[in-house]
N, C-alpha and C positions, 0 to 999 in steps of 0.2 A: 713508843716503847722506851722504857728506862733501862739504862746501862750503867752498871756499877761493878766494883770489885770487892770481894771478900777475901782478903789476902792476895793470893795469885789467881783466885778463881773468878772468872767473869760471869756475872749474874745478870740475866735478862729478865725483866718483869713488865707488867702493865700492857699485855697485848690486847688492848681493847679497841677492836675495829668493827665497824658497823657496815662493811661493804657488801655482805651477803655471800661472800665466797666461803667455802669451807676451809677453816684454818686448822693447822696442826701446831700445838705448842711444842717448842723444842724440849726433848728429853735428852739432855747432853750436858756433860760436865766439861767446861772449857777452862784450861789453865794457861796462862800467859805470864811470863816472868823470866828473870835472869837466873840461870843455874838451877832450874826446876827439874831437869831431866832425871836427877838423882831420886826424885819422889815418884817417878812414873809408876813403879810397882804398887806403891801404897794407894795412888789414884785408881788403878785398875781393881784392886782388892776391894774398894769401897762399893763396887758395883756387883760384886758377888757373881761373876760370869762362870766360875768354875776354875779348875786348875790347869787344864790342858789346853795350850795356846799354839797356833801356828803363826810364826812371825814372818812377814813378807817384806823383803828389801832387795835392792839390786847391788851390784858390786861396788857401786859408789856410796849409796846411803847406809849400807852395813858398816863401812868403816867410819863414817861420820857419826852416826848415832845408833845403828842396829846392833852392833856387838855389845855396846854398853847396855842397851835396853835388855838384851838377851840375858846378859850377866846378872843384871839387877833383878829380873824377873825370877831367874833360877835361885838366886840368893833368897828371894822372898817365898820360895816354895812352889813356884809355878813349874809345870812340865812343859818346856818349850821346844817345839820342832821349828826348823829353819827352812824356808823356802827362798833360796837365793836366786834371783833372775839375773844371770850373768850375761852381759852383752858387750860385744866389742864396740858397738856404737850406742847411742841414746836408746833407752828402753821405750818400745812402742806399746800402747795399751791394745794389743791385738789378740787374736784367737790363740796364737802360740803361748803368750804369756798366761792367758787365762787357763789353758790346759795344764800348764806347769803348776799353778796354784791348786787347781782341783785334784791333780795327782798327788800333791803333797798332803792333802787333807786326810785325816783318819776319821773313821766313823764316830769316834768318841771325842773329837776335837771340840771344845767348848766354845771357843772364840778365836778371832784372828786379830792380829796386830799389824798394821801397816806402818812402815818407817820410810818416809820419803815425802814427796810433794805430789804433783798432778797424777801422772800415769799410775804410780804404785797405789795411791789413795783410791783411784777410780776402779782399777783392777780388783782391789780388795773388797771395796764396798759392793761391787757386782756379784762377787763370789759369795760374800756374806749374805746378801740379799737372796740369792737364789738357793743357797744351802740353809737358809733360816737360822743363821748363827749372828750374834752380835760382833761388832768389831770395834777396836779402838785405834786411834791414829796418833803418830808421833810426827809432827811436821819438821821438815828440814829446810824449807825455803818459803819465802813469801812470794811465790811466783804465780799463783792463781786463786780463784775464789771458790774452789771446789771442796775444800776440807769439810764443810758443813752441808753439803749439797745432798740431795737424794736422786740425782741423775748422773749417770756415768757416761761421758763421752768416750766411745771406744772406736777401734778400727776393725771392720769386718771385710777381709780381703781387699784392704786399701780404701774402703769407703767408710766415711766418718758417720757414726750412728750415735744416737742418744738413747740410753736405756733406763728404765726405772730401776732404782737402787735404794740403798739405805745410807743413813748418816752414822758417823762414829758415836758410840755412846760416851766416849772420853776423847777429848782432843788436848794434846800436850804440845805447846809451842814455847820452847826454850829460846829466848831472845839471843843468848850467847851463841847458840848454833846457828839460828837463822841469820843473824847479821854477818856471819862469816861466809855465807853462800856466795857463789859467783855473782857479781854485780848485775850481769845481764838478767839473772832470775829477779832481781829487785824491780828493774824497770819493766819486766814482763808482767809481774804482779800490779804494778802501777797502771800499765796499759789495760789490763783485764778490768780494773776498777773504773777507768776512765770511760769505757764503753757503756757504762750504765746510763750516761746521758742519752745516748741513742735508744737504749732499750726503753727508758721511760717515755721519750717522745713518741716512738712507734706504738706503745701501749695506749697512750692517750688517743692517738689517731685511730687505733682499732676500736676504742670505746666510742668515739665520735661517729665514725663511718659505719661501723658494724655492729654497735650496741654491745661490744665485748665486755665481759665482767672485768672490772678494774679494782684493784686493791691499792688505795692512796697510801696506807700504812707501809706496804712493802715497796711501792714505787719510791716514796719519800726516803725510806730507810736505805735503799740502794744509792739514791743520790747524795744522801748524808755521808755515805761511805766514801764517795768521790770526793766531796768537799773536805773531809777529814785528811785525805791524802794530799790534796792540793795545799792545804794549810800547813802540811808538814813535809813539803817537797824537798826543802833544803836539808832537813834532818834525814831524810830517806837517802838523798844523795850522798850525805856525809856519814851515813850508817850509824847515826846516834841511837842510843837506846829508845829515846822518845819517838824518833822518827820511824824505826823499824816497828816498834810496837803500834804506832798509829796505822801503818801499812797492814800488819797482821789483823788488827781489829777491823779495818775497812773491809778486808777479804772475807773475814769470818761473818761480818754483818750482811754483806751481799749474799753470801752463801746461804745464810739463814733464811732469807727471804724465799729461796727455793724450797727449803724444808717446810716453811709455813704453808705455802699454797701448793706445793707438790709438783711445780715445774719451773722452768727457767725464764718465764716471761718477764719478771722483773729485772733480769741481769743480762739477757742475750737477745739480740735481734740482728738487724742487717749487718752490723759490724762484725758479729761473730760469724755470720754466714760468709762473709768475705774471707775471714781468717781461715775458716774451714776449707773453703774453696782452694785457697792458695796451698794449704797443707795437702789436700787430696791430690791436687795436680802435680805437685812436687814429688810426692810419693810414687805417683803413677809413672814418672819419668826417672825413678830411682835416684832422685835428688834430695839433698837435705832440706827439710821444711824449716821455715822460720819458727821460733818459739811462739806458742799459741797467744800468750798475753801480749807479746810485742807486736804481733800482727793485729791483735784487736786494737791497740793503741793507735798504730798507724792507719788501720781501716776507719777508726773513729774520726780522724781528720778529714779523710776523704768523704765519709758519709755526712759530716757536718757541712762540708762545702756543697754536697749534693742537696742537703736540706735548704741551705740558703738560696740556691738557685730555684728549687721547687716552690718555696714559700714567696719568692718574688715573682713568680709567673703569673701572667694575666689570664685567669680562669674564665673571663667573660668571652675569651676567644675559642674556648673548647668547642669543637664541632663533632657532635656525636655521630652524624653520618659519615664523616671522614674516618673517624675512629673505628666505626663498625666495618667500614670498607676494607680496613687494614687488619682487622682482627684475625688472629691465627686460629686455624681449625685445631682439633685435638691432635690430629696427625702431624700438622706443622709444628705444633708445640713439643710433641713427643720427639720429633726429628731434631729440633733446636736444643732440647735438653740433652740428647745423646751427643750432639756436636759439641756442647759446652763441657759436659761431665764424663763423656765416654760411656759405652754401653752399660757396663756394670753399675757404675754409680747413678747414671741418669735414670736407669730402670728402677733401681731401688728408691731413689728419691721420689719419683712419680707414684710408685706403689704406696709409700708411706705418706703421701700428701695428695690424696684424691681431691680434696676441696679446691686445689689450685686450678682445676679445669673449670672455668666459668662459662655458663652460657650467656647469650647477649642479654637477656632480661636482668641477670644479676649484675653483670658489668654495667649496664645502663643505671641500675639503682645506685651502684657505688659512684659512678661519675656525677649523678645528681647530688648525692650526699657530699662528695668532695667540694663540687662547685658551691652548694648552698651553705657549707659550713666552713669554707676556707678562712673566713675572718675569725671564727672561733678557734680553729686549729692555730692560726697565727698567734693569737692572743694567749692560748694555753702553753704554747711552746717558747714563750718569751724567757723562760728560765735557762735556755740553752746558751752556752757560750758561743762566740762566733768561731769559725774555723781557724782564724788567725790566733785567737786566744787558746785554742787547743794546742796549736803548734808551740805557742810559748810555754804552755804547762808542760808539754813533753820535754822541752829543752831544759827546763828546770831540773830534771832527773837524768838528763844526758841520754834520752831514749832515742832511737831511731825516728826519723821524721817522715820518711817517704818510702814508697814501695821499693824503689831502686836500692836503698840502703838495707833492706832485709832480703835482697836477691830476687825480687818480683819484678820481671821484665814488663815493659809497656803493655804488650798484648795481653798478658796474664792480668794486669791491673784493670784493663778495659773489660775483660770478660768477667772479672769478679763484680765490677760495678754493674754489668748488664744482667748478671744472674744472681745479685744479692738478694733478689725478691723470691728465689726459687727453693732455696734449701729447706725451708719450713712453710707450712700453710699460715703461720703466724703473720698477722697483718703488719705492713711497714709502709712508710712513705715511698719506698721504692716501688711497691705494688700500686700505690696511688699514681704514681707517675706513669707507670706502665698502663694502667687502666684509662687514664685520660689522654693517652697517646704522646706523652712528653718524654718518656724514659731515654730514647737514644739522643734526643737533643740535650737534655741536661747532662748525660754522661759526657758528651762531647765538650760541654762547657766546663765541667769538672777537670777533664783531662788537659784543657787548655790553661788551666791555672787561675 
């Protein structure tokens, strides 16, 4: 895929892929540049959405950019209503916030405007999708890869769920605004990008073990986004225009892969499962959850260490009879899921992922596929950096490096490693380890350092 600029407009072309998967070409105007917020109303007008808009912001992002956007739109002739999501603490993308947006909608609202980053964008995209209205987005931080996504990670009674949604028709990223966001949002975005290494590796494993459809264009685009960030790590840390622009571009390109194939396979896997687990468990205890992207970055380091131990294992010693004797029944697995996630989340996850309950014939097929293809897996995953290299990369942007640094205690870290395989049916090397009977052994090695 070719990426170029026409003025401040990012133009993508050349989506020529023969993978066989259904691809959607992005229908989106993306603007990145210094001082471009002043042009937002003209960008919106070009798409002819109509005149009546609902602007969604929280009490922080309204002051940063929302009020300015509202003023500029009104001056340009738009009829703008405001949905201000006021919170004493950080806004959560939950049923309460969704309800506020829905109540603020008029029947003749033509389009929605989100002003913010992760939660506000996801809430707005979900409402836009379900009410069949277009939406546009004004980014305020380079904190996550969801701006261009078509999936909304939301909270339903404290349970993290992913729901089909839509992408913004216009995305405006003013570097002058984004580079002044709190720095922890920068390394959160960087961490979210770094996780693409794990996502690509797990997708490759799914293709080899299960014959899963695989798009090399999307997988490579996501990893190119990682490499773009790593190459500009010093600029990101120093908040240079070039560094921040590279981070924004990387997050946008990663998110576009979701748009192209309609799901998050190219950008999220076991490392995201661990991050979601930490978030859900913290919320369950009424504790502050670590930032999503920061959690992903830290989880990537642990997942990479897990991969190293897995790939170094001697698979000639896999004893299928011993594995079968320890295989969990459906009832045992249900009990384990509830112990790890709690009744509400555990039941919800099992309901949404029925493919995770394997009978022995399928588990045996997978064991044979893993053992017979381990050399191929090792060869195709040579692109991965080592866990030590991941740590050094995170150090370059002054990101937290360990679970302890983000408030995740040892027991919660262990549980996240044990159930990183469970949040989705999506195939991962954590599932491979579990299926050949090595999961607990490898988790213990990871925890020992």
